[in-house]
N, CA, C and O atoms as a Tinker XYZ file with bonds, in Angstrom:
   368  protein
     1  N    121.072000  124.347000   86.821000    73     2
     2  CA   121.144000  122.933000   87.080000    64     1     3
     3  C    121.047000  122.658000   88.583000    63     2     4     5
     4  O    120.382000  121.716000   89.016000    81     3
     5  N    121.717000  123.496000   89.361000    73     3     6
     6  CA   121.706000  123.327000   90.804000    64     5     7
     7  C    120.291000  123.513000   91.359000    63     6     8     9
     8  O    119.895000  122.819000   92.295000    81     7
     9  N    119.534000  124.446000   90.785000    73     7    10
    10  CA   118.155000  124.686000   91.226000    64     9    11
    11  C    117.276000  123.471000   90.937000    63    10    12    13
    12  O    116.416000  123.117000   91.744000    81    11
    13  N    117.487000  122.845000   89.810000    73    11    14
    14  CA   116.687000  121.678000   89.445000    64    13    15
    15  C    116.940000  120.543000   90.431000    63    14    16    17
    16  O    116.006000  119.883000   90.888000    81    15
    17  N    118.210000  120.324000   90.752000    73    15    18
    18  CA   118.561000  119.266000   91.694000    64    17    19
    19  C    117.949000  119.557000   93.060000    63    18    20    21
    20  O    117.413000  118.653000   93.702000    81    19
    21  N    118.024000  120.812000   93.511000    73    19    22
    22  CA   117.436000  121.181000   94.798000    64    21    23
    23  C    115.918000  121.013000   94.775000    63    22    24    25
    24  O    115.333000  120.560000   95.759000    81    23
    25  N    115.277000  121.373000   93.667000    73    23    26
    26  CA   113.827000  121.222000   93.563000    64    25    27
    27  C    113.431000  119.751000   93.626000    63    26    28    29
    28  O    112.458000  119.398000   94.291000    81    27
    29  N    114.166000  118.906000   92.949000    73    27    30
    30  CA   113.877000  117.471000   92.971000    64    29    31
    31  C    114.090000  116.909000   94.373000    63    30    32    33
    32  O    113.285000  116.111000   94.853000    81    31
    33  N    115.169000  117.321000   95.026000    73    31    34
    34  CA   115.448000  116.850000   96.383000    64    33    35
    35  C    114.355000  117.316000   97.344000    63    34    36    37
    36  O    113.945000  116.562000   98.226000    81    35
    37  N    113.890000  118.530000   97.184000    73    35    38
    38  CA   112.811000  119.042000   98.034000    64    37    39
    39  C    111.514000  118.288000   97.821000    63    38    40    41
    40  O    110.810000  117.967000   98.779000    81    39
    41  N    111.198000  118.004000   96.564000    73    39    42
    42  CA   109.977000  117.243000   96.269000    64    41    43
    43  C    110.068000  115.840000   96.848000    63    42    44    45
    44  O    109.089000  115.328000   97.391000    81    43
    45  N    111.227000  115.217000   96.740000    73    43    46
    46  CA   111.417000  113.881000   97.293000    64    45    47
    47  C    111.271000  113.894000   98.811000    63    46    48    49
    48  O    110.690000  112.977000   99.393000    81    47
    49  N    111.796000  114.931000   99.447000    73    47    50
    50  CA   111.682000  115.037000  100.902000    64    49    51
    51  C    110.224000  115.182000  101.315000    63    50    52    53
    52  O    109.805000  114.592000  102.311000    81    51
    53  N    109.447000  115.959000  100.566000    73    51    54
    54  CA   108.029000  116.124000  100.886000    64    53    55
    55  C    107.281000  114.811000  100.736000    63    54    56    57
    56  O    106.380000  114.523000  101.523000    81    55
    57  N    107.630000  114.024000   99.758000    73    55    58
    58  CA   106.960000  112.748000   99.552000    64    57    59
    59  C    107.280000  111.756000  100.660000    63    58    60    61
    60  O    106.476000  110.874000  100.962000    81    59
    61  N    108.447000  111.899000  101.262000    73    59    62
    62  CA   108.862000  110.970000  102.303000    64    61    63
    63  C    108.315000  111.328000  103.679000    63    62    64    65
    64  O    108.371000  110.512000  104.599000    81    63
    65  N    107.789000  112.534000  103.827000    73    63    66
    66  CA   107.261000  112.948000  105.124000    64    65    67
    67  C    106.038000  112.122000  105.477000    63    66    68    69
    68  O    105.273000  111.729000  104.597000    81    67
    69  N    105.857000  111.866000  106.729000    73    67    70
    70  CA   104.692000  111.117000  107.189000    64    69    71
    71  C    103.465000  112.023000  107.137000    63    70    72    73
    72  O    103.542000  113.216000  107.427000    81    71
    73  N    102.338000  111.432000  106.763000    73    71    74
    74  CA   101.096000  112.197000  106.701000    64    73    75
    75  C    100.657000  112.548000  108.119000    63    74    76    77
    76  O    100.940000  111.801000  109.055000    81    75
    77  N     99.954000  113.702000  108.289000    73    75    78
    78  CA    99.460000  114.056000  109.610000    64    77    79
    79  C     98.461000  113.008000  110.114000    63    78    80    81
    80  O     97.907000  112.243000  109.325000    81    79
    81  N     98.238000  112.980000  111.419000    73    79    82
    82  CA    97.350000  111.975000  112.002000    64    81    83
    83  C     95.939000  112.078000  111.451000    63    82    84    85
    84  O     95.210000  111.087000  111.474000    81    83
    85  N     95.531000  113.224000  110.962000    73    83    86
    86  CA    94.203000  113.393000  110.389000    64    85    87
    87  C     94.023000  112.621000  109.101000    63    86    88    89
    88  O     92.900000  112.509000  108.609000    81    87
    89  N     95.087000  112.086000  108.544000    73    87    90
    90  CA    94.980000  111.337000  107.297000    64    89    91
    91  C     94.517000  109.907000  107.557000    63    90    92    93
    92  O     94.517000  109.073000  106.652000    81    91
    93  N     94.130000  109.634000  108.775000    73    91    94
    94  CA    93.718000  108.284000  109.130000    64    93    95
    95  C     92.340000  107.953000  108.584000    63    94    96    97
    96  O     91.631000  107.130000  109.163000    81    95
    97  N     91.954000  108.568000  107.501000    73    95    98
    98  CA    90.676000  108.276000  106.869000    64    97    99
    99  C     90.698000  106.911000  106.238000    63    98   100   101
   100  O     91.612000  106.120000  106.467000    81    99
   101  N     89.690000  106.640000  105.443000    73    99   102
   102  CA    89.642000  105.331000  104.832000    64   101   103
   103  C     89.562000  105.466000  103.324000    63   102   104   105
   104  O     89.204000  106.519000  102.797000    81   103
   105  N     89.893000  104.401000  102.649000    73   103   106
   106  CA    89.790000  104.361000  101.200000    64   105   107
   107  C     91.137000  104.462000  100.527000    63   106   108   109
   108  O     92.081000  105.055000  101.048000    81   107
   109  N     91.196000  103.863000   99.354000    73   107   110
   110  CA    92.415000  103.921000   98.561000    64   109   111
   111  C     92.021000  104.285000   97.133000    63   110   112   113
   112  O     92.149000  103.480000   96.210000    81   111
   113  N     91.548000  105.493000   96.977000    73   111   114
   114  CA    91.107000  105.988000   95.682000    64   113   115
   115  C     91.922000  107.238000   95.350000    63   114   116   117
   116  O     92.586000  107.790000   96.226000    81   115
   117  N     91.879000  107.689000   94.093000    73   115   118
   118  CA    92.718000  108.829000   93.705000    64   117   119
   119  C     92.328000  110.164000   94.336000    63   118   120   121
   120  O     93.166000  111.062000   94.424000    81   119
   121  N     91.076000  110.318000   94.776000    73   119   122
   122  CA    90.631000  111.607000   95.316000    64   121   123
   123  C     90.126000  111.466000   96.747000    63   122   124   125
   124  O     89.507000  110.466000   97.111000    81   123
   125  N     90.408000  112.497000   97.556000    73   123   126
   126  CA    89.980000  112.526000   98.951000    64   125   127
   127  C     89.149000  113.774000   99.214000    63   126   128   129
   128  O     89.424000  114.844000   98.670000    81   127
   129  N     88.132000  113.624000  100.053000    73   127   130
   130  CA    87.440000  114.781000  100.612000    64   129   131
   131  C     88.162000  115.072000  101.926000    63   130   132   133
   132  O     88.143000  114.251000  102.843000    81   131
   133  N     88.789000  116.223000  102.015000    73   131   134
   134  CA    89.517000  116.601000  103.228000    64   133   135
   135  C     88.559000  117.457000  104.048000    63   134   136   137
   136  O     88.239000  118.583000  103.668000    81   135
   137  N     88.105000  116.915000  105.175000    73   135   138
   138  CA    87.031000  117.522000  105.949000    64   137   139
   139  C     87.576000  118.066000  107.262000    63   138   140   141
   140  O     88.301000  117.377000  107.980000    81   139
   141  N     87.219000  119.310000  107.567000    73   139   142
   142  CA    87.620000  119.957000  108.810000    64   141   143
   143  C     86.683000  119.477000  109.910000    63   142   144   145
   144  O     85.488000  119.771000  109.883000    81   143
   145  N     87.225000  118.735000  110.883000    73   143   146
   146  CA    86.406000  118.214000  111.968000    64   145   147
   147  C     86.493000  119.085000  113.217000    63   146   148   149
   148  O     85.989000  118.700000  114.272000    81   147
   149  N     87.112000  120.226000  113.113000    73   147   150
   150  CA    87.213000  121.151000  114.238000    64   149   151
   151  C     88.569000  121.064000  114.909000    63   150   152   153
   152  O     89.310000  120.102000  114.709000    81   151
   153  N     88.881000  122.048000  115.687000    73   151   154
   154  CA    90.142000  122.192000  116.423000    64   153   155
   155  C     91.364000  121.984000  115.527000    63   154   156   157
   156  O     92.396000  121.486000  115.976000    81   155
   157  N     91.236000  122.368000  114.265000    73   155   158
   158  CA    92.358000  122.290000  113.349000    64   157   159
   159  C     92.640000  120.897000  112.817000    63   158   160   161
   160  O     93.619000  120.712000  112.093000    81   159
   161  N     91.827000  119.922000  113.146000    73   159   162
   162  CA    92.026000  118.551000  112.671000    64   161   163
   163  C     91.285000  118.340000  111.362000    63   162   164   165
   164  O     90.173000  118.829000  111.167000    81   163
   165  N     91.933000  117.597000  110.469000    73   163   166
   166  CA    91.340000  117.303000  109.168000    64   165   167
   167  C     91.190000  115.790000  109.034000    63   166   168   169
   168  O     92.064000  115.030000  109.449000    81   167
   169  N     90.069000  115.364000  108.449000    73   167   170
   170  CA    89.814000  113.951000  108.195000    64   169   171
   171  C     89.857000  113.730000  106.693000    63   170   172   173
   172  O     89.175000  114.430000  105.944000    81   171
   173  N     90.645000  112.770000  106.246000    73   171   174
   174  CA    90.805000  112.479000  104.818000    64   173   175
   175  C     89.924000  111.291000  104.461000    63   174   176   177
   176  O     90.190000  110.165000  104.881000    81   175
   177  N     88.883000  111.542000  103.692000    73   175   178
   178  CA    87.951000  110.513000  103.239000    64   177   179
   179  C     88.314000  110.168000  101.797000    63   178   180   181
   180  O     87.842000  110.818000  100.864000    81   179
   181  N     89.147000  109.153000  101.614000    73   179   182
   182  CA    89.733000  108.841000  100.307000    64   181   183
   183  C     89.017000  107.676000   99.632000    63   182   184   185
   184  O     89.543000  106.564000   99.576000    81   183
   185  N     87.824000  107.935000   99.125000    73   183   186
   186  CA    87.055000  106.883000   98.486000    64   185   187
   187  C     86.497000  107.302000   97.126000    63   186   188   189
   188  O     85.606000  106.636000   96.600000    81   187
   189  N     87.001000  108.382000   96.556000    73   187   190
   190  CA    86.421000  108.934000   95.330000    64   189   191
   191  C     87.325000  108.706000   94.126000    63   190   192   193
   192  O     88.521000  108.996000   94.172000    81   191
   193  N     86.746000  108.186000   93.053000    73   191   194
   194  CA    87.500000  107.907000   91.829000    64   193   195
   195  C     87.740000  109.152000   90.996000    63   194   196   197
   196  O     88.698000  109.202000   90.224000    81   195
   197  N     86.870000  110.180000   91.139000    73   195   198
   198  CA    87.016000  111.415000   90.370000    64   197   199
   199  C     86.777000  112.620000   91.273000    63   198   200   201
   200  O     86.204000  112.501000   92.356000    81   199
   201  N     87.223000  113.772000   90.809000    73   199   202
   202  CA    86.966000  115.016000   91.525000    64   201   203
   203  C     85.468000  115.282000   91.588000    63   202   204   205
   204  O     84.955000  115.754000   92.602000    81   203
   205  N     84.765000  114.973000   90.485000    73   203   206
   206  CA    83.325000  115.221000   90.405000    64   205   207
   207  C     82.559000  114.389000   91.434000    63   206   208   209
   208  O     81.530000  114.831000   91.946000    81   207
   209  N     83.056000  113.188000   91.740000    73   207   210
   210  CA    82.413000  112.349000   92.749000    64   209   211
   211  C     82.685000  112.881000   94.159000    63   210   212   213
   212  O     81.864000  112.702000   95.058000    81   211
   213  N     83.808000  113.520000   94.348000    73   211   214
   214  CA    84.186000  114.053000   95.659000    64   213   215
   215  C     83.450000  115.353000   95.988000    63   214   216   217
   216  O     83.053000  115.574000   97.133000    81   215
   217  N     83.272000  116.204000   94.990000    73   215   218
   218  CA    82.749000  117.556000   95.205000    64   217   219
   219  C     81.416000  117.614000   95.960000    63   218   220   221
   220  O     81.293000  118.451000   96.854000    81   219
   221  N     80.408000  116.779000   95.660000    73   219   222
   222  CA    79.136000  116.892000   96.396000    64   221   223
   223  C     79.285000  116.674000   97.897000    63   222   224   225
   224  O     78.530000  117.265000   98.669000    81   223
   225  N     80.212000  115.865000   98.330000    73   223   226
   226  CA    80.429000  115.654000   99.758000    64   225   227
   227  C     80.917000  116.929000  100.426000    63   226   228   229
   228  O     80.513000  117.242000  101.546000    81   227
   229  N     81.764000  117.646000   99.759000    73   227   230
   230  CA    82.310000  118.882000  100.323000    64   229   231
   231  C     81.290000  120.010000  100.233000    63   230   232   233
   232  O     81.157000  120.811000  101.158000    81   231
   233  N     80.573000  120.069000   99.121000    73   231   234
   234  CA    79.571000  121.123000   98.922000    64   233   235
   235  C     78.410000  120.943000   99.899000    63   234   236   237
   236  O     77.712000  121.908000  100.212000    81   235
   237  N     78.198000  119.726000  100.381000    73   235   238
   238  CA    77.088000  119.430000  101.287000    64   237   239
   239  C     77.267000  120.079000  102.659000    63   238   240   241
   240  O     76.450000  119.855000  103.552000    81   239
   241  N     78.287000  120.854000  102.838000    73   239   242
   242  CA    78.469000  121.573000  104.095000    64   241   243
   243  C     79.441000  120.902000  105.041000    63   242   244   245
   244  O     79.394000  121.150000  106.246000    81   243
   245  N     80.305000  120.073000  104.536000    73   243   246
   246  CA    81.255000  119.375000  105.399000    64   245   247
   247  C     82.528000  120.174000  105.653000    63   246   248   249
   248  O     83.496000  119.623000  106.177000    81   247
   249  N     82.552000  121.436000  105.302000    73   247   250
   250  CA    83.685000  122.331000  105.575000    64   249   251
   251  C     85.022000  121.718000  105.192000    63   250   252   253
   252  O     85.872000  121.467000  106.046000    81   251
   253  N     85.193000  121.484000  103.913000    73   251   254
   254  CA    86.445000  120.898000  103.471000    64   253   255
   255  C     86.688000  121.168000  102.002000    63   254   256   257
   256  O     86.137000  122.108000  101.430000    81   255
   257  N     87.512000  120.340000  101.403000    73   255   258
   258  CA    87.853000  120.485000   99.995000    64   257   259
   259  C     88.269000  119.132000   99.456000    63   258   260   261
   260  O     88.554000  118.209000  100.220000    81   259
   261  N     88.303000  119.016000   98.137000    73   259   262
   262  CA    88.752000  117.789000   97.487000    64   261   263
   263  C     90.235000  117.938000   97.151000    63   262   264   265
   264  O     90.688000  118.997000   96.717000    81   263
   265  N     90.972000  116.859000   97.361000    73   263   266
   266  CA    92.409000  116.880000   97.122000    64   265   267
   267  C     92.843000  115.533000   96.554000    63   266   268   269
   268  O     92.211000  114.511000   96.818000    81   267
   269  N     93.915000  115.534000   95.781000    73   267   270
   270  CA    94.475000  114.294000   95.273000    64   269   271
   271  C     95.006000  113.497000   96.464000    63   270   272   273
   272  O     95.642000  114.057000   97.357000    81   271
   273  N     94.742000  112.194000   96.474000    73   271   274
   274  CA    95.200000  111.322000   97.546000    64   273   275
   275  C     96.716000  111.187000   97.458000    63   274   276   277
   276  O     97.217000  110.630000   96.481000    81   275
   277  N     97.463000  111.677000   98.446000    73   275   278
   278  CA    98.929000  111.629000   98.377000    64   277   279
   279  C     99.501000  110.222000   98.530000    63   278   280   281
   280  O    100.666000  109.996000   98.202000    81   279
   281  N     98.705000  109.277000   99.020000    73   279   282
   282  CA    99.209000  107.924000   99.205000    64   281   283
   283  C     98.654000  106.939000   98.180000    63   282   284   285
   284  O     98.894000  105.736000   98.286000    81   283
   285  N     97.917000  107.433000   97.193000    73   283   286
   286  CA    97.298000  106.552000   96.207000    64   285   287
   287  C     98.342000  105.951000   95.274000    63   286   288   289
   288  O     99.193000  106.656000   94.731000    81   287
   289  N     98.260000  104.640000   95.103000    73   287   290
   290  CA    99.130000  103.943000   94.164000    64   289   291
   291  C     98.233000  103.160000   93.217000    63   290   292   293
   292  O     97.647000  102.153000   93.613000    81   291
   293  N     98.121000  103.610000   91.974000    73   291   294
   294  CA    97.234000  102.908000   91.043000    64   293   295
   295  C     97.730000  101.491000   90.776000    63   294   296   297
   296  O     98.930000  101.219000   90.772000    81   295
   297  N     96.783000  100.613000   90.559000    73   295   298
   298  CA    97.161000   99.252000   90.225000    64   297   299
   299  C     97.670000   99.217000   88.795000    63   298   300   301
   300  O     97.153000   99.909000   87.918000    81   299
   301  N     98.672000   98.417000   88.579000    73   299   302
   302  CA    99.276000   98.313000   87.257000    64   301   303
   303  C     98.758000   97.027000   86.624000    63   302   304   305
   304  O     98.907000   95.939000   87.182000    81   303
   305  N     98.157000   97.167000   85.467000    73   303   306
   306  CA    97.637000   95.997000   84.761000    64   305   307
   307  C     98.795000   95.192000   84.187000    63   306   308   309
   308  O     99.852000   95.729000   83.853000    81   307
   309  N     98.567000   93.920000   84.087000    73   307   310
   310  CA    99.583000   93.055000   83.493000    64   309   311
   311  C     99.751000   93.429000   82.024000    63   310   312   313
   312  O     98.776000   93.783000   81.360000    81   311
   313  N    100.956000   93.357000   81.521000    73   311   314
   314  CA   101.166000   93.721000   80.118000    64   313   315
   315  C    100.385000   92.787000   79.192000    63   314   316   317
   316  O    100.254000   91.590000   79.446000    81   315
   317  N     99.886000   93.362000   78.137000    73   315   318
   318  CA    99.133000   92.584000   77.165000    64   317   319
   319  C    100.117000   91.833000   76.286000    63   318   320   321
   320  O    101.072000   92.412000   75.769000    81   319
   321  N     99.878000   90.556000   76.123000    73   319   322
   322  CA   100.767000   89.748000   75.291000    64   321   323
   323  C    100.239000   89.771000   73.866000    63   322   324   325
   324  O     99.065000   89.494000   73.619000    81   323
   325  N    101.089000   90.092000   72.967000    73   323   326
   326  CA   100.733000   90.109000   71.549000    64   325   327
   327  C    101.360000   88.879000   70.887000    63   326   328   329
   328  O    102.559000   88.623000   70.998000    81   327
   329  N    100.534000   88.163000   70.225000    73   327   330
   330  CA   101.019000   86.976000   69.534000    64   329   331
   331  C    101.119000   87.270000   68.043000    63   330   332   333
   332  O    100.222000   87.876000   67.456000    81   331
   333  N    102.192000   86.846000   67.455000    73   331   334
   334  CA   102.382000   87.004000   66.016000    64   333   335
   335  C    102.031000   85.676000   65.375000    63   334   336   337
   336  O    102.623000   84.638000   65.673000    81   335
   337  N    101.083000   85.736000   64.516000    73   335   338
   338  CA   100.659000   84.514000   63.835000    64   337   339
   339  C    101.540000   84.307000   62.620000    63   338   340   341
   340  O    101.583000   85.138000   61.712000    81   339
   341  N    102.216000   83.227000   62.618000    73   339   342
   342  CA   103.123000   82.941000   61.506000    64   341   343
   343  C    102.432000   82.018000   60.522000    63   342   344   345
   344  O    101.870000   80.983000   60.881000    81   343
   345  N    102.495000   82.425000   59.292000    73   343   346
   346  CA   101.909000   81.626000   58.235000    64   345   347
   347  C    102.980000   80.724000   57.627000    63   346   348   349
   348  O    104.127000   81.143000   57.474000    81   347
   349  N    102.616000   79.487000   57.277000    73   347   350
   350  CA   103.613000   78.623000   56.648000    64   349   351
   351  C    104.013000   79.188000   55.285000    63   350   352   353
   352  O    103.195000   79.816000   54.613000    81   351
   353  N    105.232000   78.977000   54.883000    73   351   354
   354  CA   105.668000   79.521000   53.591000    64   353   355
   355  C    104.845000   78.928000   52.446000    63   354   356   357
   356  O    104.479000   77.753000   52.454000    81   355
   357  N    104.572000   79.774000   51.477000    73   355   358
   358  CA   103.795000   79.340000   50.325000    64   357   359
   359  C    104.700000   78.608000   49.332000    63   358   360   361
   360  O    105.795000   79.075000   49.021000    81   359
   361  N    104.242000   77.482000   48.850000    73   359   362
   362  CA   105.000000   76.728000   47.842000    64   361   363
   363  C    104.338000   76.933000   46.493000    63   362   364   365
   364  O    103.116000   76.841000   46.377000    81   363
   365  N    105.109000   77.201000   45.506000    73   363   366
   366  CA   104.546000   77.435000   44.170000    64   365   367
   367  C    104.343000   76.172000   43.403000    63   366   368
   368  O    103.877000   76.209000   42.264000    81   367
């Protein structure tokens, strides 16, 4: 039990850490192309809806990899309202 609590606390701490300055890329999509721009700096290009859309950018020789966007927050759709149609009582 103690290990689980420590693991959760560690994960929460990682989520609260500020992203490195190289994350100053653009886009708010679920996938990022993380591109090595030299001198150990990485540029996060977060404009891809799927991994498959991200991969060609990295394969094109941009020296990087595709990664899940750590700051992505999906939009939540409004709940669907269900209406119950009430029928008038039948009279015999």
